[in-house]
One Martini backbone bead per residue (centre of mass of N, CA, C, O) as a GRO file, in nm:
protein
  211
    1MET     BB    1  -0.159   0.139  -0.542
    2GLN     BB    2   0.169   0.031  -0.642
    3ILE     BB    3   0.371   0.000  -0.952
    4ASN     BB    4   0.690  -0.152  -1.025
    5LEU     BB    5   0.901  -0.131  -1.305
    6SER     BB    6   1.208  -0.326  -1.378
    7ASN     BB    7   1.340  -0.412  -1.653
    8LEU     BB    8   1.111  -0.522  -1.827
    9GLY     BB    9   1.053  -0.851  -1.985
   10LYS     BB   10   0.926  -1.018  -2.296
   11ARG     BB   11   0.929  -1.358  -2.427
   12TYR     BB   12   0.901  -1.568  -2.722
   13ASN     BB   13   1.135  -1.748  -2.725
   14TYR     BB   14   1.329  -1.520  -2.939
   15GLU     BB   15   1.097  -1.299  -2.897
   16TRP     BB   16   1.060  -0.974  -2.825
   17ILE     BB   17   0.811  -0.768  -2.706
   18PHE     BB   18   0.967  -0.648  -2.458
   19ARG     BB   19   1.208  -0.401  -2.307
   20ASN     BB   20   1.326  -0.204  -2.063
   21LEU     BB   21   1.081  -0.161  -1.848
   22THR     BB   22   1.040   0.149  -1.677
   23TYR     BB   23   0.784   0.195  -1.425
   24THR     BB   24   0.512   0.397  -1.260
   25PHE     BB   25   0.221   0.319  -1.080
   26GLU     BB   26  -0.034   0.532  -0.949
   27SER     BB   27  -0.255   0.603  -0.733
   28GLY     BB   28  -0.522   0.793  -0.871
   29THR     BB   29  -0.445   0.693  -1.163
   30SER     BB   30  -0.474   0.699  -1.522
   31TYR     BB   31  -0.381   0.454  -1.775
   32ALA     BB   32  -0.236   0.417  -2.104
   33ILE     BB   33  -0.185   0.145  -2.319
   34LEU     BB   34  -0.017   0.181  -2.627
   35GLY     BB   35  -0.098   0.018  -2.944
   36HIS     BB   36  -0.085  -0.199  -3.166
   37ASN     BB   37  -0.157  -0.483  -3.281
   38GLY     BB   38   0.073  -0.692  -3.114
   39SER     BB   39   0.256  -0.500  -2.911
   40GLY     BB   40   0.180  -0.587  -2.577
   41LYS     BB   41  -0.059  -0.493  -2.400
   42SER     BB   42  -0.179  -0.762  -2.291
   43THR     BB   43   0.077  -0.877  -2.181
   44LEU     BB   44   0.120  -0.662  -1.960
   45LEU     BB   45  -0.148  -0.701  -1.813
   46THR     BB   46  -0.102  -1.004  -1.740
   47ILE     BB   47   0.149  -0.952  -1.572
   48ILE     BB   48   0.023  -0.761  -1.361
   49ALA     BB   49  -0.203  -0.986  -1.290
   50GLY     BB   50  -0.045  -1.282  -1.286
   51HIS     BB   51  -0.104  -1.451  -1.577
   52ASN     BB   52   0.200  -1.380  -1.637
   53LEU     BB   53   0.540  -1.412  -1.723
   54HIS     BB   54   0.833  -1.277  -1.697
   55SER     BB   55   1.173  -1.279  -1.825
   56GLU     BB   56   1.255  -0.993  -1.697
   57GLY     BB   57   1.295  -0.847  -1.416
   58ASP     BB   58   1.066  -0.634  -1.217
   59ILE     BB   59   0.775  -0.662  -0.987
   60THR     BB   60   0.596  -0.433  -0.774
   61TYR     BB   61   0.386  -0.413  -0.480
   62THR     BB   62   0.198  -0.141  -0.321
   63LEU     BB   63   0.025  -0.105   0.000
   64GLY     BB   64   0.090   0.165   0.112
   65SER     BB   65   0.364   0.037   0.316
   66LYS     BB   66   0.318  -0.242   0.168
   67THR     BB   67   0.419  -0.537   0.041
   68VAL     BB   68   0.304  -0.736  -0.227
   69ALA     BB   69   0.278  -1.030  -0.323
   70SER     BB   70   0.254  -1.156  -0.635
   71ASP     BB   71   0.057  -1.404  -0.538
   72GLU     BB   72  -0.154  -1.163  -0.402
   73ALA     BB   73  -0.254  -0.944  -0.612
   74TYR     BB   74  -0.528  -1.060  -0.705
   75ARG     BB   75  -0.695  -0.948  -0.454
   76HIS     BB   76  -0.656  -0.626  -0.568
   77LEU     BB   77  -0.790  -0.705  -0.852
   78SER     BB   78  -0.923  -0.615  -1.180
   79LEU     BB   79  -1.026  -0.799  -1.480
   80THR     BB   80  -1.075  -0.718  -1.838
   81ALA     BB   81  -1.128  -0.932  -2.130
   82PRO     BB   82  -1.187  -1.100  -2.425
   83TYR     BB   83  -1.037  -1.378  -2.323
   84LEU     BB   84  -1.234  -1.390  -2.090
   85GLU     BB   85  -1.435  -1.607  -1.911
   86LEU     BB   86  -1.741  -1.721  -1.835
   87VAL     BB   87  -1.992  -1.878  -1.646
   88GLU     BB   88  -2.244  -2.008  -1.854
   89GLU     BB   89  -2.413  -2.199  -1.647
   90PHE     BB   90  -2.501  -1.943  -1.528
   91THR     BB   91  -2.677  -1.720  -1.401
   92LEU     BB   92  -2.664  -1.400  -1.323
   93LEU     BB   93  -2.708  -1.441  -1.021
   94GLU     BB   94  -2.504  -1.670  -0.985
   95MET     BB   95  -2.254  -1.511  -1.085
   96LEU     BB   96  -2.263  -1.301  -0.853
   97ASP     BB   97  -2.255  -1.496  -0.616
   98PHE     BB   98  -1.977  -1.613  -0.693
   99HIS     BB   99  -1.803  -1.358  -0.716
  100THR     BB  100  -1.868  -1.237  -0.413
  101ARG     BB  101  -1.698  -1.454  -0.261
  102PHE     BB  102  -1.418  -1.292  -0.359
  103LYS     BB  103  -1.561  -1.009  -0.446
  104GLN     BB  104  -1.660  -0.728  -0.344
  105LEU     BB  105  -1.862  -0.453  -0.355
  106ARG     BB  106  -1.904  -0.145  -0.419
  107HIS     BB  107  -2.099   0.075  -0.227
  108ASN     BB  108  -2.273  -0.158  -0.103
  109LEU     BB  109  -2.372  -0.343  -0.313
  110THR     BB  110  -2.596  -0.529  -0.457
  111ASN     BB  111  -2.668  -0.757  -0.697
  112LEU     BB  112  -2.931  -0.610  -0.791
  113GLU     BB  113  -2.799  -0.330  -0.827
  114LEU     BB  114  -2.593  -0.413  -1.042
  115ILE     BB  115  -2.793  -0.509  -1.249
  116GLU     BB  116  -2.920  -0.229  -1.281
  117ARG     BB  117  -2.653  -0.077  -1.370
  118MET     BB  118  -2.632  -0.281  -1.630
  119GLY     BB  119  -2.923  -0.329  -1.758
  120LEU     BB  120  -3.022  -0.658  -1.657
  121GLN     BB  121  -3.302  -0.723  -1.525
  122ARG     BB  122  -3.435  -0.927  -1.750
  123SER     BB  123  -3.164  -1.135  -1.698
  124LYS     BB  124  -3.126  -1.261  -1.402
  125ASN     BB  125  -3.241  -1.574  -1.502
  126LYS     BB  126  -3.035  -1.594  -1.716
  127PHE     BB  127  -2.818  -1.748  -1.913
  128VAL     BB  128  -2.508  -1.662  -2.013
  129LYS     BB  129  -2.507  -1.831  -2.280
  130ASP     BB  130  -2.767  -1.638  -2.383
  131PHE     BB  131  -2.597  -1.408  -2.433
  132SER     BB  132  -2.478  -1.157  -2.573
  133SER     BB  133  -2.186  -1.013  -2.643
  134GLY     BB  134  -2.266  -0.740  -2.510
  135MET     BB  135  -2.368  -0.854  -2.238
  136LYS     BB  136  -2.103  -0.992  -2.155
  137GLN     BB  137  -1.932  -0.731  -2.150
  138ARG     BB  138  -2.099  -0.581  -1.944
  139LEU     BB  139  -2.051  -0.790  -1.718
  140LYS     BB  140  -1.747  -0.774  -1.705
  141LEU     BB  141  -1.735  -0.472  -1.636
  142GLY     BB  142  -1.913  -0.476  -1.383
  143LEU     BB  143  -1.727  -0.664  -1.214
  144ALA     BB  144  -1.476  -0.480  -1.231
  145LEU     BB  145  -1.577  -0.189  -1.150
  146TYR     BB  146  -1.748  -0.307  -0.875
  147SER     BB  147  -1.508  -0.403  -0.745
  148ASP     BB  148  -1.322  -0.404  -0.437
  149THR     BB  149  -1.049  -0.250  -0.586
  150GLN     BB  150  -0.738  -0.091  -0.647
  151LEU     BB  151  -0.717  -0.250  -0.923
  152LEU     BB  152  -0.771  -0.161  -1.277
  153LEU     BB  153  -0.809  -0.379  -1.564
  154LEU     BB  154  -0.838  -0.271  -1.920
  155ASP     BB  155  -0.905  -0.473  -2.208
  156GLU     BB  156  -1.067  -0.376  -2.451
  157PRO     BB  157  -1.359  -0.274  -2.318
  158THR     BB  158  -1.555  -0.230  -2.603
  159THR     BB  159  -1.594  -0.503  -2.691
  160ASN     BB  160  -1.909  -0.558  -2.839
  161LEU     BB  161  -2.003  -0.265  -2.832
  162ASP     BB  162  -2.220  -0.035  -2.863
  163GLN     BB  163  -2.294   0.290  -2.837
  164GLU     BB  164  -2.443   0.248  -2.568
  165GLY     BB  165  -2.217   0.079  -2.433
  166VAL     BB  166  -1.998   0.295  -2.444
  167ALA     BB  167  -2.148   0.503  -2.269
  168TRP     BB  168  -2.166   0.324  -2.022
  169TYR     BB  169  -1.864   0.293  -1.974
  170GLN     BB  170  -1.791   0.595  -1.943
  171GLU     BB  171  -1.971   0.642  -1.697
  172HIS     BB  172  -1.863   0.404  -1.499
  173VAL     BB  173  -1.563   0.467  -1.496
  174GLU     BB  174  -1.600   0.749  -1.370
  175LEU     BB  175  -1.743   0.633  -1.101
  176ASN     BB  176  -1.466   0.414  -1.048
  177LYS     BB  177  -1.171   0.571  -1.033
  178GLN     BB  178  -1.162   0.670  -0.757
  179GLY     BB  179  -0.878   0.576  -0.573
  180ARG     BB  180  -0.746   0.436  -0.819
  181LEU     BB  181  -0.587   0.206  -1.027
  182VAL     BB  182  -0.579   0.264  -1.381
  183ILE     BB  183  -0.556   0.029  -1.666
  184VAL     BB  184  -0.540   0.071  -2.029
  185GLY     BB  185  -0.580  -0.135  -2.313
  186SER     BB  186  -0.527   0.049  -2.627
  187ASN     BB  187  -0.646   0.201  -2.970
  188ILE     BB  188  -0.902   0.356  -2.854
  189HIS     BB  189  -0.998   0.657  -2.752
  190HIS     BB  190  -1.276   0.603  -2.591
  191GLU     BB  191  -1.134   0.408  -2.376
  192TYR     BB  192  -0.886   0.647  -2.279
  193ALA     BB  193  -0.968   0.954  -2.244
  194PHE     BB  194  -0.948   0.970  -1.911
  195CYS     BB  195  -0.650   0.952  -1.919
  196GLU     BB  196  -0.352   1.106  -1.792
  197GLN     BB  197  -0.167   0.861  -1.897
  198GLN     BB  198   0.105   0.742  -2.114
  199LEU     BB  199   0.199   0.420  -2.266
  200ARG     BB  200   0.432   0.315  -2.508
  201ILE     BB  201   0.522   0.005  -2.600
  202SER     BB  202   0.697   0.065  -2.860
  203ASP     BB  203   0.940   0.194  -2.688
  204TYR     BB  204   1.010  -0.138  -2.602
  205HIS     BB  205   1.122  -0.240  -2.852
  206VAL     BB  206   1.300  -0.482  -3.043
  207ALA     BB  207   1.515  -0.506  -3.272
  208PRO     BB  208   1.587  -0.704  -3.509
  209ARG     BB  209   1.811  -0.913  -3.623
  210VAL     BB  210   2.070  -0.922  -3.848
  211ARG     BB  211   2.167  -1.199  -4.072
   0.00000   0.00000   0.00000
């Protein structure tokens, strides 16, 4: 998967979040999108994921030698973020059964094997609504990391995780980054320490007009 951004810009009403962003993300490489809170990291990730529309410029997706239509890109990506919700009326096993109808798991894992890798064996029949915030985040990460997708988007991936959970994230992102395009939106070093490339979204901010 390769993603090309050409003069990309996003604004809300009259305020530009970023503008004139030209950049190429290459498969097999991990990228960190850096910036302070409110700088536009999450906005850029949601645009790449197709959950948000850009205001100007172009974004193109290429898989092998073929161009992927923007409205089909979701088939090839996994996204996890604090603002994404889980289906809390499902048990953990039901959640995985539902998820894998749309995205198969990497490494030919079974749902039970993924539950074991997430360290949630004792909760396989527990309703997601009864999970702690840390367990929900580990579930979100497990679904994203282990889905068989070429593009992995991680927005503030260790939100709600304790020290043990952070170590789990670092271990499993290392196991699942090979051969994929990985993009992390963060301002916390331990979330993106493995990334080879960095994009500072603040470099594309537009200075406000002086009235």
